[in-house]
C-alpha positions as CSV (number, residue, x, y, z in Angstrom):
1,M,153.9,118.8,70.1
2,T,151.5,121.4,71.5
3,E,152.8,124.8,72.5
4,I,151.1,126.6,75.4
5,N,152.0,130.2,76.2
6,R,151.2,131.8,79.5
7,K,151.7,135.5,80.0
8,A,152.3,138.0,82.8
9,G,153.4,141.6,82.8
10,V,154.8,144.2,85.1
11,L,154.5,147.9,85.1
12,W,157.4,149.5,87.1
13,S,157.7,153.2,87.9
14,G,160.8,154.8,89.4
15,D,164.2,153.4,90.5
16,S,164.7,150.0,92.1
17,R,164.8,151.2,95.7
18,T,162.0,153.8,95.8
19,G,159.9,152.7,92.8
20,R,156.7,150.7,92.7
21,G,155.5,147.9,90.5
22,L,152.3,146.2,89.5
23,I,152.2,142.5,88.5
24,S,149.3,141.2,86.4
25,T,148.7,137.8,84.8
26,E,146.9,137.1,81.6
27,S,144.3,135.1,83.6
28,K,143.8,138.1,85.9
29,V,144.3,135.8,89.0
30,L,147.0,138.4,89.8
31,Y,145.8,141.8,88.7
32,E,147.9,144.8,89.5
33,A,149.4,143.1,92.6
34,P,151.7,145.7,94.0
35,F,155.4,145.1,94.8
36,T,158.3,147.3,95.9
37,H,161.9,146.9,97.1
38,Q,160.5,146.5,100.6
39,T,158.2,143.6,99.6
40,R,161.1,141.9,97.9
41,F,164.0,142.5,100.2
42,G,162.3,143.7,103.4
43,D,159.2,142.8,105.3
44,A,156.5,145.0,103.8
45,A,153.2,143.3,102.8
46,G,153.0,142.4,99.1
47,T,154.4,139.9,96.7
48,N,157.8,139.6,95.0
49,P,159.4,137.6,92.2
50,E,161.0,135.0,94.5
51,E,157.6,134.3,96.2
52,L,156.0,133.8,92.8
53,I,158.8,131.4,91.6
54,A,158.3,129.4,94.8
55,A,154.5,129.3,94.3
56,A,155.0,128.2,90.7
57,H,157.4,125.4,91.8
58,A,155.2,124.1,94.6
59,A,152.1,124.1,92.2
60,C,154.0,122.4,89.4
61,F,155.6,119.8,91.7
62,S,152.3,118.9,93.3
63,M,150.7,118.3,90.0
64,S,153.7,116.2,88.8
65,L,153.6,114.1,92.0
66,A,149.8,113.5,91.6
67,S,150.4,112.4,88.0
68,V,153.3,110.0,89.0
69,L,151.3,108.6,91.8
70,K,148.3,107.9,89.5
71,R,150.5,106.3,86.8
72,N,151.9,104.0,89.4
73,G,148.5,102.8,90.6
74,F,148.0,105.0,93.6
75,E,145.1,107.4,94.3
76,P,146.5,110.5,96.0
77,V,144.0,112.1,98.4
78,R,146.1,115.2,99.1
79,T,149.5,116.7,98.6
80,D,150.7,119.7,100.5
81,T,153.9,121.2,99.0
82,S,155.7,124.3,100.4
83,A,158.6,125.9,98.6
84,T,161.2,128.2,99.9
85,C,163.2,130.3,97.4
86,T,166.4,131.7,98.9
87,V,167.9,134.9,97.6
88,V,171.2,136.3,98.8
89,S,173.0,139.6,98.5
90,K,176.1,139.1,96.3
91,N,178.6,141.6,94.8
92,G,176.2,144.5,95.2
93,G,173.3,142.6,93.6
94,H,171.1,139.6,94.5
95,E,171.2,135.9,93.4
96,I,168.7,133.1,93.9
97,T,170.8,130.3,95.3
98,H,168.5,127.6,96.6
99,M,165.0,126.2,96.3
100,R,163.7,123.9,99.0
101,L,160.5,121.9,98.6
102,H,158.8,120.1,101.5
103,V,156.0,117.7,100.5
104,R,153.5,115.9,102.7
105,A,151.1,113.6,101.0
106,E,148.1,111.4,101.9
107,V,148.2,108.3,99.7
108,P,146.4,105.1,100.8
109,R,148.5,101.9,100.5
110,L,151.7,103.7,99.8
111,D,154.8,102.8,101.8
112,A,157.5,105.4,102.7
113,D,160.3,103.9,100.5
114,T,158.0,103.8,97.4
115,F,156.9,107.3,98.1
116,Q,160.4,108.6,98.2
117,K,161.1,106.9,94.8
118,L,158.0,108.5,93.3
119,V,158.9,111.9,94.6
120,V,162.2,111.6,92.7
121,Q,160.3,110.7,89.5
122,A,157.9,113.6,90.1
123,D,160.9,115.9,90.4
124,Q,162.4,114.5,87.1
125,N,159.0,115.1,85.4
126,C,158.3,118.6,86.9
127,P,158.8,121.3,84.2
128,V,159.6,124.0,86.9
129,S,162.1,121.7,88.6
130,N,163.7,121.0,85.3
131,L,163.8,124.8,84.5
132,L,165.4,125.6,87.8
133,K,168.0,122.8,87.5
134,H,168.8,123.1,83.8
135,G,167.8,126.5,82.6
136,L,166.0,127.5,79.4
137,T,166.5,129.5,76.2
138,L,165.9,133.1,77.1
139,E,164.9,135.6,74.5
140,I,164.7,139.4,75.2
141,T,163.5,142.1,72.8
142,A,163.6,145.7,73.9
143,T,162.2,149.0,72.6
144,L,163.0,152.5,73.8
145,N,160.1,154.9,73.8
146,E,160.6,157.9,71.6
147,S,159.9,160.2,74.5
148,S,163.0,158.8,76.2
149,L,165.2,160.5,73.5
150,A,164.1,164.0,74.4
C-alpha cells in the first residue's frame, strides 16, 4: 500500500462574518487565494470551501471514469464533468446536503446503456465519491499560541 499525502492550508484573520482568509495548496496551484463570508455565502468574487469540494469531486470522478472506460476497452476522447455542491442554512449554521455531478463524454463505439453502467462503476471507484458517501477518519490536533493567554 502506498500512502500519498496532499496538503493545503488556510490563514484566517478575524471573525467568520467580517474576517478574511487565504487558501494555499502545497503545489501552489492555489496560492493565497482569498475568501470571505461573502465569497462563501454571498455573491462576492473569490473561492470557497464548497466550490473546492465540487472541483475535487468533478476532477476525481472524471479520472475515475476515464480509468473505467479504458479498463473496459474504450478509448475516451473527452469527459466534461460539472459538480454542484449544495449548502443550506440550518439551525443557525450551515450544512452541505447534496452533491450533483453532470457528466458528458465523448467515447467512440460506446452505447448509452453501457455508458450508464460504467458511470456507476466509476462512482464506486472514485475516492472523492466514496468519501462523500461514507465519510472518513478525521483527526484534529490543536495548539493555542502563548500570546492568546495574555
